[in-house]
C-alpha positions as a Markdown table, in Angstrom:
| # | Residue | x | y | z |
|---|---|---|---|---|
| 1 | Met | 25.3 | -2.7 | 0.7 |
| 2 | Lys | 23.0 | -5.7 | 0.2 |
| 3 | Phe | 19.3 | -5.7 | 1.1 |
| 4 | Leu | 17.2 | -8.9 | 1.1 |
| 5 | Met | 13.4 | -8.7 | 1.1 |
| 6 | Ile | 11.5 | -12.0 | 1.8 |
| 7 | Met | 7.8 | -11.6 | 1.2 |
| 8 | Glu | 4.9 | -13.6 | 0.0 |
| 9 | Gly | 4.0 | -11.7 | -3.2 |
| 10 | Phe | 5.7 | -9.4 | -5.7 |
| 11 | Phe | 5.4 | -8.3 | -9.3 |
| 12 | Pro | 4.2 | -9.4 | -11.8 |
| 13 | Gly | 1.5 | -10.3 | -9.3 |
| 14 | Lys | -1.6 | -7.9 | -9.2 |
| 15 | Lys | -3.4 | -9.0 | -6.1 |
| 16 | Tyr | -1.0 | -8.3 | -3.2 |
| 17 | Gly | -1.9 | -4.7 | -2.7 |
| 18 | Gly | 0.6 | -2.1 | -1.4 |
| 19 | Pro | 3.7 | -4.1 | -0.1 |
| 20 | Pro | 5.0 | -5.0 | -3.6 |
| 21 | Val | 4.7 | -1.3 | -4.5 |
| 22 | Ser | 6.5 | -0.3 | -1.3 |
| 23 | Val | 9.3 | -2.7 | -1.9 |
| 24 | Asp | 9.7 | -1.9 | -5.6 |
| 25 | Asn | 9.9 | 1.8 | -4.8 |
| 26 | Phe | 12.4 | 1.1 | -2.1 |
| 27 | Cys | 14.6 | -0.7 | -4.6 |
| 28 | Thr | 14.4 | 2.2 | -6.9 |
| 29 | Leu | 15.3 | 4.7 | -4.1 |
| 30 | Met | 18.3 | 2.5 | -3.2 |
| 31 | Lys | 19.4 | 1.8 | -6.7 |
| 32 | Glu | 23.0 | 2.4 | -5.9 |
| 33 | His | 22.9 | -0.7 | -3.6 |
| 34 | Glu | 22.1 | -4.3 | -4.3 |
| 35 | Cys | 18.5 | -5.3 | -3.7 |
| 36 | Tyr | 17.3 | -9.0 | -3.7 |
| 37 | Ile | 13.7 | -10.2 | -3.3 |
| 38 | Val | 12.4 | -13.7 | -2.5 |
| 39 | Cys | 8.7 | -14.4 | -3.1 |
| 40 | Lys | 6.2 | -17.0 | -4.4 |
| 41 | Asn | 5.9 | -17.8 | -8.1 |
| 42 | His | 2.2 | -17.1 | -8.4 |
| 43 | Asp | -0.4 | -14.4 | -7.6 |
| 44 | Met | -2.5 | -14.5 | -4.4 |
| 45 | Gly | -5.2 | -17.1 | -4.6 |
| 46 | Asp | -3.9 | -18.5 | -8.0 |
| 47 | Ser | -2.0 | -21.7 | -8.8 |
| 48 | Gln | -0.8 | -20.6 | -12.2 |
| 49 | Ile | 2.9 | -19.8 | -12.3 |
| 50 | Tyr | 3.9 | -16.4 | -13.7 |
| 51 | Lys | 4.7 | -16.8 | -17.4 |
| 52 | Glu | 7.4 | -14.0 | -17.3 |
| 53 | Ile | 9.7 | -15.7 | -14.8 |
| 54 | His | 12.5 | -18.3 | -15.0 |
| 55 | Pro | 14.4 | -20.4 | -12.3 |
| 56 | Gly | 17.1 | -18.6 | -10.4 |
| 57 | Trp | 17.6 | -14.9 | -10.1 |
| 58 | Asn | 15.4 | -12.7 | -12.4 |
| 59 | Lys | 16.8 | -9.3 | -13.2 |
| 60 | Arg | 14.7 | -6.2 | -12.8 |
| 61 | Asp | 15.8 | -2.6 | -13.4 |
| 62 | Asn | 16.2 | -2.1 | -9.7 |
| 63 | Ser | 16.6 | -5.6 | -8.2 |
| 64 | Lys | 17.0 | -9.3 | -8.5 |
| 65 | Ile | 14.1 | -11.6 | -7.7 |
| 66 | Lys | 13.9 | -15.3 | -7.0 |
| 67 | Tyr | 10.5 | -17.0 | -7.2 |
| 68 | Phe | 9.6 | -20.1 | -5.3 |
| 69 | Ser | 6.8 | -22.6 | -5.5 |
| 70 | Asp | 4.7 | -23.0 | -2.3 |
| 71 | Asp | 6.6 | -26.2 | -1.3 |
| 72 | Lys | 10.0 | -24.4 | -1.7 |
| 73 | Tyr | 8.9 | -21.2 | 0.1 |
| 74 | Asn | 10.3 | -22.3 | 3.4 |
| 75 | Met | 13.1 | -21.9 | 6.0 |
| 76 | Val | 15.5 | -24.2 | 4.1 |
| 77 | Glu | 15.4 | -22.1 | 0.9 |
| 78 | Phe | 15.4 | -18.9 | 2.9 |
| 79 | Glu | 18.6 | -20.0 | 4.6 |
| 80 | Arg | 20.2 | -21.0 | 1.4 |
| 81 | Thr | 19.5 | -17.6 | 0.0 |
| 82 | Ile | 20.9 | -15.8 | 3.0 |
| 83 | Val | 24.0 | -17.9 | 2.9 |
| 84 | Glu | 24.4 | -17.1 | -0.8 |
| 85 | Ile | 23.8 | -13.4 | -0.6 |
| 86 | Lys | 25.1 | -12.5 | 2.8 |
| 87 | Pro | 22.8 | -9.5 | 3.1 |
| 88 | Asp | 23.6 | -6.6 | 5.4 |
| 89 | Ile | 19.9 | -6.0 | 6.2 |
| 90 | Leu | 16.9 | -8.2 | 6.0 |
| 91 | Tyr | 13.9 | -6.0 | 5.2 |
| 92 | Leu | 10.6 | -7.8 | 6.1 |
| 93 | Gln | 7.1 | -6.8 | 5.0 |
| 94 | Gly | 4.3 | -7.4 | 7.5 |
| 95 | Leu | 4.3 | -8.9 | 10.9 |
| 96 | Phe | 1.8 | -11.8 | 10.4 |
| 97 | Gln | 3.2 | -13.3 | 7.2 |
| 98 | Asn | 4.2 | -17.0 | 7.1 |
| 99 | Cys | 7.8 | -16.1 | 6.4 |
| 100 | Ile | 8.3 | -14.0 | 9.5 |
| 101 | Phe | 9.0 | -16.7 | 12.1 |
| 102 | Pro | 11.6 | -18.5 | 10.0 |
| 103 | Cys | 13.2 | -15.2 | 8.8 |
| 104 | Leu | 13.6 | -13.9 | 12.3 |
| 105 | Arg | 15.1 | -17.2 | 13.5 |
| 106 | Leu | 17.6 | -17.1 | 10.6 |
| 107 | Ala | 18.4 | -13.4 | 11.3 |
| 108 | Lys | 19.2 | -14.3 | 14.9 |
| 109 | Lys | 21.4 | -17.3 | 13.8 |
| 110 | Tyr | 23.4 | -15.3 | 11.2 |
| 111 | Lys | 23.4 | -12.0 | 13.2 |
| 112 | Ile | 21.7 | -10.1 | 10.4 |
| 113 | Lys | 20.0 | -6.8 | 11.3 |
| 114 | Val | 16.3 | -6.7 | 10.6 |
| 115 | Leu | 14.1 | -3.8 | 9.6 |
| 116 | Leu | 10.4 | -5.0 | 9.8 |
| 117 | Ala | 7.6 | -2.9 | 8.3 |
| 118 | Pro | 4.2 | -3.9 | 9.8 |
| 119 | Arg | 2.5 | -2.4 | 6.8 |
| 120 | Gly | -0.5 | -1.3 | 8.9 |
| 121 | Glu | -1.2 | -4.7 | 10.3 |
| 122 | Leu | -1.2 | -3.4 | 13.9 |
| 123 | Cys | -3.4 | -0.4 | 13.2 |
| 124 | Ala | -6.9 | -0.4 | 14.5 |
| 125 | Gly | -8.6 | -0.8 | 11.1 |
| 126 | Ala | -6.6 | -4.0 | 10.3 |
| 127 | Phe | -5.8 | -5.4 | 13.8 |
| 128 | Gln | -8.9 | -7.7 | 14.0 |
| 129 | Lys | -9.1 | -11.3 | 15.4 |
| 130 | Lys | -6.9 | -10.4 | 18.3 |
| 131 | Tyr | -7.5 | -13.9 | 19.8 |
| 132 | Lys | -5.2 | -15.1 | 17.0 |
| 133 | Lys | -2.7 | -12.3 | 16.7 |
| 134 | Val | -2.0 | -11.6 | 20.4 |
| 135 | Pro | -0.8 | -15.2 | 21.1 |
| 136 | Tyr | 1.4 | -14.9 | 17.9 |
| 137 | Ile | 3.0 | -11.7 | 19.2 |
| 138 | Met | 3.5 | -13.3 | 22.7 |
| 139 | Met | 5.3 | -16.3 | 21.0 |
| 140 | Leu | 7.6 | -13.9 | 19.1 |
| 141 | Gln | 8.5 | -12.3 | 22.3 |
| 142 | Ala | 8.9 | -15.5 | 24.3 |
| 143 | Leu | 11.3 | -16.9 | 21.8 |
| 144 | Gly | 13.3 | -13.6 | 21.8 |
| 145 | Leu | 12.7 | -13.2 | 18.0 |
| 146 | Ser | 11.7 | -9.6 | 18.2 |
| 147 | Asn | 14.6 | -8.6 | 20.4 |
| 148 | Asn | 16.9 | -6.1 | 18.6 |
| 149 | Val | 14.6 | -6.0 | 15.5 |
| 150 | His | 14.1 | -2.5 | 14.2 |
| 151 | Phe | 10.7 | -1.5 | 13.0 |
| 152 | Gln | 9.5 | 0.9 | 10.4 |
| 153 | Ser | 6.5 | 3.1 | 11.3 |
| 154 | Thr | 4.6 | 5.2 | 8.9 |
| 155 | Ser | 2.3 | 6.9 | 11.4 |
| 156 | Glu | 1.9 | 7.9 | 15.0 |
| 157 | Glu | -0.8 | 5.2 | 15.3 |
| 158 | Glu | 1.6 | 2.5 | 14.1 |
| 159 | Thr | 4.3 | 3.8 | 16.5 |
| 160 | Met | 1.9 | 3.6 | 19.4 |
| 161 | Ala | 0.8 | 0.1 | 18.4 |
| 162 | Leu | 4.4 | -1.1 | 18.2 |
| 163 | Arg | 5.0 | 0.3 | 21.7 |
| 164 | Lys | 1.8 | -1.3 | 23.1 |
| 165 | Trp | 1.8 | -4.7 | 21.5 |
| 166 | Leu | 5.5 | -5.5 | 21.0 |
| 167 | His | 7.0 | -3.2 | 23.7 |
| 168 | Val | 9.5 | -1.8 | 21.3 |
| 169 | Ser | 11.8 | 0.9 | 22.6 |
| 170 | Lys | 11.8 | 4.2 | 20.8 |
| 171 | Asn | 15.3 | 3.8 | 19.5 |
| 172 | Arg | 14.2 | 0.7 | 17.5 |
| 173 | Ile | 11.3 | 2.5 | 15.8 |
| 174 | His | 12.1 | 4.5 | 12.7 |
| 175 | Tyr | 9.5 | 6.8 | 11.2 |
| 176 | Leu | 9.8 | 6.2 | 7.5 |
| 177 | Thr | 7.0 | 7.2 | 5.2 |
| 178 | Asn | 6.3 | 4.8 | 2.3 |
| 179 | Ile | 8.0 | 5.7 | -0.9 |
| 180 | Pro | 5.6 | 6.8 | -3.6 |
| 181 | Ser | 5.4 | 5.7 | -7.2 |
| 182 | Leu | 6.2 | 8.6 | -9.4 |
| 183 | Pro | 4.6 | 9.0 | -12.9 |
| 184 | Lys | 7.1 | 8.6 | -15.7 |
| 185 | Lys | 5.3 | 11.2 | -17.9 |
| 186 | Ser | 2.6 | 13.8 | -17.7 |
| 187 | Phe | -1.0 | 13.0 | -18.7 |
| 188 | Glu | -3.7 | 15.0 | -20.4 |
| 189 | His | -7.1 | 15.1 | -18.6 |
| 190 | Lys | -10.4 | 14.9 | -20.4 |
| 191 | Lys | -12.6 | 18.0 | -20.3 |
| 192 | Lys | -14.9 | 18.1 | -17.2 |
| 193 | Glu | -18.5 | 18.7 | -18.0 |
| 194 | Ile | -20.9 | 20.4 | -15.6 |
| 195 | Gly | -23.5 | 17.9 | -14.4 |
| 196 | Lys | -21.3 | 14.9 | -15.1 |
| 197 | Val | -18.4 | 13.2 | -13.2 |
| 198 | Asn | -16.2 | 10.2 | -13.9 |
| 199 | Ile | -15.2 | 8.5 | -10.6 |
| 200 | Ile | -12.8 | 5.7 | -10.0 |
| 201 | Phe | -12.4 | 3.2 | -7.1 |
| 202 | Leu | -9.1 | 1.3 | -7.3 |
| 203 | Ser | -8.2 | -1.2 | -4.6 |
| 204 | Arg | -8.6 | -4.7 | -3.4 |
| 205 | Ile | -12.3 | -5.7 | -3.2 |
| 206 | His | -12.3 | -6.3 | 0.5 |
| 207 | Pro | -14.5 | -5.1 | 3.5 |
| 208 | Lys | -11.5 | -3.0 | 4.8 |
| 209 | Lys | -11.6 | -0.9 | 1.6 |
| 210 | Asn | -15.3 | 0.0 | 2.1 |
| 211 | Leu | -16.6 | -0.2 | -1.4 |
| 212 | Ile | -20.1 | -0.8 | -0.1 |
| 213 | Phe | -20.1 | 2.6 | 1.6 |
| 214 | Ala | -19.1 | 4.3 | -1.7 |
| 215 | Leu | -21.9 | 2.5 | -3.6 |
| 216 | Asn | -24.5 | 3.4 | -1.0 |
| 217 | Cys | -23.4 | 7.1 | -1.2 |
| 218 | Leu | -24.0 | 7.0 | -5.0 |
| 219 | Lys | -27.7 | 6.1 | -4.4 |
| 220 | Ser | -28.3 | 9.8 | -3.4 |
| 221 | Ile | -26.4 | 11.6 | -6.2 |
| 222 | Lys | -27.9 | 14.1 | -8.6 |
| 223 | Gly | -26.4 | 14.3 | -12.0 |
| 224 | Phe | -24.7 | 11.7 | -14.2 |
| 225 | Val | -22.1 | 9.5 | -12.7 |
| 226 | Gln | -19.8 | 6.9 | -14.2 |
| 227 | Phe | -18.3 | 4.9 | -11.4 |
| 228 | Asp | -15.6 | 2.4 | -12.5 |
| 229 | Ile | -14.3 | -0.2 | -10.1 |
| 230 | Tyr | -10.8 | -1.7 | -10.4 |
| 231 | Gly | -9.0 | -4.3 | -8.3 |
| 232 | Pro | -8.8 | -8.0 | -7.4 |
| 233 | Leu | -11.9 | -9.6 | -6.1 |
| 234 | Glu | -10.3 | -10.8 | -2.9 |
| 235 | Asp | -13.5 | -11.3 | -1.0 |
| 236 | Lys | -16.2 | -12.9 | -3.3 |
| 237 | Glu | -19.0 | -12.8 | -0.7 |
| 238 | Tyr | -18.3 | -9.1 | -0.2 |
| 239 | Trp | -18.3 | -8.5 | -3.9 |
| 240 | Asn | -21.7 | -10.3 | -4.2 |
| 241 | Arg | -23.1 | -7.7 | -1.8 |
| 242 | Cys | -21.6 | -4.9 | -3.9 |
| 243 | Glu | -23.1 | -6.3 | -7.1 |
| 244 | Lys | -26.5 | -6.3 | -5.4 |
| 245 | Ile | -26.2 | -2.6 | -4.5 |
| 246 | Ile | -25.1 | -1.9 | -8.1 |
| 247 | Thr | -28.4 | -3.2 | -9.4 |
| 248 | Glu | -30.2 | -0.8 | -7.0 |
| 249 | Leu | -28.4 | 2.3 | -8.2 |
| 250 | Pro | -30.6 | 5.0 | -9.9 |
| 251 | Leu | -30.5 | 5.3 | -13.6 |
| 252 | Asn | -28.3 | 8.4 | -13.5 |
| 253 | Val | -25.5 | 6.4 | -11.9 |
| 254 | Lys | -23.6 | 3.7 | -13.9 |
| 255 | Ala | -21.3 | 1.4 | -12.1 |
| 256 | Arg | -19.1 | -1.3 | -13.6 |
| 257 | Tyr | -16.3 | -3.6 | -12.7 |
| 258 | Cys | -13.3 | -3.0 | -14.9 |
| 259 | Gly | -10.9 | -5.8 | -13.7 |
| 260 | Leu | -7.2 | -5.6 | -12.7 |
| 261 | Ile | -4.6 | -3.1 | -13.7 |
| 262 | Asp | -0.9 | -3.7 | -14.2 |
| 263 | His | 1.0 | -1.4 | -11.8 |
| 264 | Asp | 2.8 | 0.4 | -14.6 |
| 265 | Lys | -0.7 | 1.5 | -15.9 |
| 266 | Val | -2.0 | 2.9 | -12.6 |
| 267 | His | -1.0 | 6.5 | -13.2 |
| 268 | Glu | -2.3 | 6.5 | -16.7 |
| 269 | Thr | -5.7 | 5.1 | -15.5 |
| 270 | Phe | -6.1 | 7.6 | -12.7 |
| 271 | Ala | -5.5 | 10.4 | -15.2 |
| 272 | Lys | -8.7 | 9.4 | -17.1 |
| 273 | Tyr | -10.9 | 10.2 | -14.1 |
| 274 | Asp | -12.2 | 13.4 | -12.3 |
| 275 | Leu | -12.2 | 11.9 | -8.8 |
| 276 | Phe | -10.8 | 9.0 | -6.8 |
| 277 | Phe | -13.5 | 7.8 | -4.3 |
| 278 | Phe | -11.8 | 5.7 | -1.6 |
| 279 | Pro | -13.7 | 5.6 | 1.8 |
| 280 | Thr | -11.2 | 3.1 | 3.3 |
| 281 | Phe | -11.5 | 2.1 | 7.0 |
| 282 | Ser | -7.7 | 2.4 | 7.4 |
| 283 | Glu | -4.5 | 2.8 | 5.5 |
| 284 | Asn | -1.0 | 3.0 | 7.0 |
| 285 | Phe | 0.0 | 4.8 | 3.8 |
| 286 | Gly | -2.3 | 4.4 | 0.8 |
| 287 | His | -0.2 | 4.1 | -2.4 |
| 288 | Val | -3.2 | 4.5 | -4.6 |
| 289 | Ile | -4.1 | 7.8 | -3.0 |
| 290 | Ala | -0.6 | 9.2 | -3.7 |
| 291 | Glu | -0.7 | 7.8 | -7.2 |
| 292 | Ala | -4.0 | 9.5 | -8.0 |
| 293 | Leu | -2.8 | 12.8 | -6.6 |
| 294 | Phe | 0.5 | 12.7 | -8.5 |
| 295 | Val | -1.4 | 12.8 | -11.8 |
| 296 | Gly | -3.8 | 15.5 | -10.6 |
| 297 | Cys | -6.8 | 13.3 | -9.8 |
| 298 | Pro | -8.3 | 14.7 | -6.6 |
| 299 | Val | -9.5 | 12.4 | -3.9 |
| 300 | Leu | -12.6 | 11.8 | -1.7 |
| 301 | Ile | -11.2 | 9.6 | 1.1 |
| 302 | Ser | -11.8 | 8.7 | 4.7 |
| 303 | Asp | -9.9 | 10.5 | 7.5 |
| 304 | Lys | -8.1 | 7.3 | 8.4 |
| 305 | Thr | -5.1 | 7.8 | 6.1 |
| 306 | Pro | -1.9 | 9.9 | 6.2 |
| 307 | Phe | -3.5 | 12.2 | 3.6 |
| 308 | Ser | -6.2 | 13.6 | 5.9 |
| 309 | Asp | -5.0 | 17.2 | 5.3 |
| 310 | Val | -6.0 | 17.2 | 1.6 |
| 311 | Asp | -8.9 | 19.7 | 2.3 |
| 312 | Lys | -6.4 | 22.3 | 3.6 |
| 313 | Tyr | -4.6 | 22.3 | 0.2 |
| 314 | Gly | -7.6 | 22.0 | -2.1 |
| 315 | Ala | -6.6 | 18.6 | -3.3 |
| 316 | Gly | -9.8 | 16.8 | -2.3 |
| 317 | His | -11.6 | 15.9 | 0.9 |
| 318 | Ala | -11.0 | 13.6 | 3.8 |
| 319 | Ile | -14.2 | 12.9 | 5.8 |
| 320 | Ser | -15.1 | 10.8 | 8.8 |
| 321 | Leu | -17.0 | 7.7 | 7.9 |
| 322 | Asn | -19.6 | 8.7 | 10.5 |
| 323 | Asn | -20.6 | 11.6 | 8.2 |
| 324 | Arg | -22.2 | 9.9 | 5.2 |
| 325 | Ile | -24.2 | 13.1 | 4.3 |
| 326 | Cys | -21.0 | 15.0 | 4.0 |
| 327 | Tyr | -19.7 | 12.5 | 1.4 |
| 328 | Ile | -22.9 | 12.8 | -0.6 |
| 329 | Asn | -22.8 | 16.6 | -0.5 |
| 330 | Glu | -19.2 | 16.6 | -1.7 |
| 331 | Leu | -20.0 | 14.2 | -4.5 |
| 332 | Asn | -23.0 | 16.4 | -5.6 |
| 333 | Asn | -20.7 | 19.5 | -5.4 |
| 334 | Phe | -18.1 | 17.8 | -7.6 |
| 335 | Ile | -20.7 | 17.1 | -10.3 |
| 336 | Leu | -21.3 | 20.8 | -10.6 |
| 337 | Ile | -17.7 | 21.7 | -11.1 |
| 338 | Asp | -16.8 | 23.1 | -14.5 |
| 339 | Asn | -13.6 | 22.4 | -16.5 |
| 340 | His | -11.8 | 25.5 | -15.3 |
| 341 | Glu | -12.3 | 24.7 | -11.7 |
| 342 | Met | -11.4 | 21.1 | -12.3 |
| 343 | Arg | -8.0 | 22.1 | -13.7 |
| 344 | Asn | -7.4 | 24.3 | -10.7 |
| 345 | Ile | -8.2 | 21.4 | -8.3 |
| 346 | Ser | -6.1 | 19.1 | -10.4 |
| 347 | Asp | -3.1 | 21.4 | -10.2 |
| 348 | Ser | -3.6 | 21.8 | -6.4 |
| 349 | Ala | -3.6 | 17.9 | -6.1 |
| 350 | Lys | -0.2 | 17.7 | -7.8 |
| 351 | Lys | 1.3 | 20.5 | -5.9 |
| 352 | Tyr | 0.1 | 19.1 | -2.6 |
| 353 | Ile | 1.5 | 15.6 | -3.1 |
| 354 | Arg | 4.9 | 16.8 | -4.4 |
| 355 | Asn | 5.4 | 18.9 | -1.4 |
| 356 | Lys | 4.2 | 16.3 | 1.1 |
| 357 | Leu | 6.2 | 13.5 | -0.4 |
| 358 | Asn | 9.6 | 15.0 | -1.3 |
| 359 | Ile | 11.7 | 12.2 | -2.7 |
| 360 | Glu | 15.1 | 13.6 | -1.6 |
| 361 | Asn | 13.9 | 14.1 | 2.0 |
| 362 | Ile | 12.5 | 10.6 | 2.0 |
| 363 | Lys | 15.8 | 9.1 | 0.7 |
| 364 | Met | 17.7 | 10.9 | 3.4 |
| 365 | Ser | 15.4 | 9.6 | 6.1 |
| 366 | Tyr | 15.9 | 6.0 | 4.9 |
| 367 | Glu | 19.7 | 6.4 | 4.7 |
| 368 | Asn | 19.8 | 7.8 | 8.2 |
| 369 | Ala | 17.7 | 4.9 | 9.5 |
| 370 | Ile | 19.9 | 2.3 | 7.8 |
| 371 | Ala | 23.0 | 3.9 | 9.3 |
| 372 | Asp | 21.4 | 3.8 | 12.7 |
| 373 | Ile | 20.5 | 0.1 | 12.3 |
| 374 | Leu | 24.0 | -0.9 | 11.2 |
| 375 | Phe | 25.6 | 1.1 | 14.0 |
| 376 | Ala | 23.4 | -0.7 | 16.5 |
| 377 | Leu | 24.5 | -4.0 | 15.1 |
| 378 | Lys | 28.2 | -3.1 | 15.6 |
| 379 | Lys | 27.5 | -2.2 | 19.2 |
| 380 | Glu | 25.8 | -5.5 | 19.8 |
| 381 | Ile | 28.6 | -7.5 | 18.2 |
């Protein structure tokens, strides 16, 4: 079977967030099939072409990728690729990407079945500027481009949003959790000292990820804190506000920006820290949360992610953003943890995520959904 993913950004890019991770993990999960990816030849906000690529199809362990310049990333080249590959399924990432309209038109022309993953774009925390997005959705519907398209949902909220905004029937919505990145080896953790804690924030520097909230919480912490920030500076104005707060932190709290991380170094990086602090406004999945937990790094997160049950399993805490005092208390409690308790929490984090995201069960759910989609296509033909 052939899958074609057309998306704006993919590896070796570092600034496109979760979708490249989702697609890469999908290709690994479906490694017995043929996976093709079309994307731009540079990172988000950059003009420099990736040095590691070459014209034509670039082979990866689990897929083949074709990179286009901005002027070639268009319907003409998409159509040429579709004609060349003859994919069984077009797997699209995000609803409001520039490639969606041309891809849906081509899918309709060539009678290719589409699985579209909104990637959280319809969820409350991300569905802003409705005056732009609602007309876009209405245009999709008016042109009949969303007819017979199947949608991937990763949460009840996303399912409800698909029903509300796109009026998608239940039989065209497939609940498919995102596929996690698994660590390729085990990692040793540093000894946890009482009165000290090493905390990591790893995500795009963007208002949605709520770094300012995290920094403000650290103003009230007792004990020594090293707070390291990783991720692309996507919103420079927002980062300037963060920098100002960093200068206001007490002497016992040290915060620094550590730059970008290659995706294959993410697990290794999380393993160096005692806690992942991520008070995000909304995540339809949250790859970084799963990646932290898989290497035993407990999490302090908002209750707006699929991992809001971490408290129940001793893998961390998920707290309402309306309860800032509770965040501060948990941070102070974590500072007082000794190494023995830290190891127990770390083990609980790994056990929790392995049970929650069972790869064999995930693969079965994807295979069943794909079978349903292809069967629906046969009935329409």
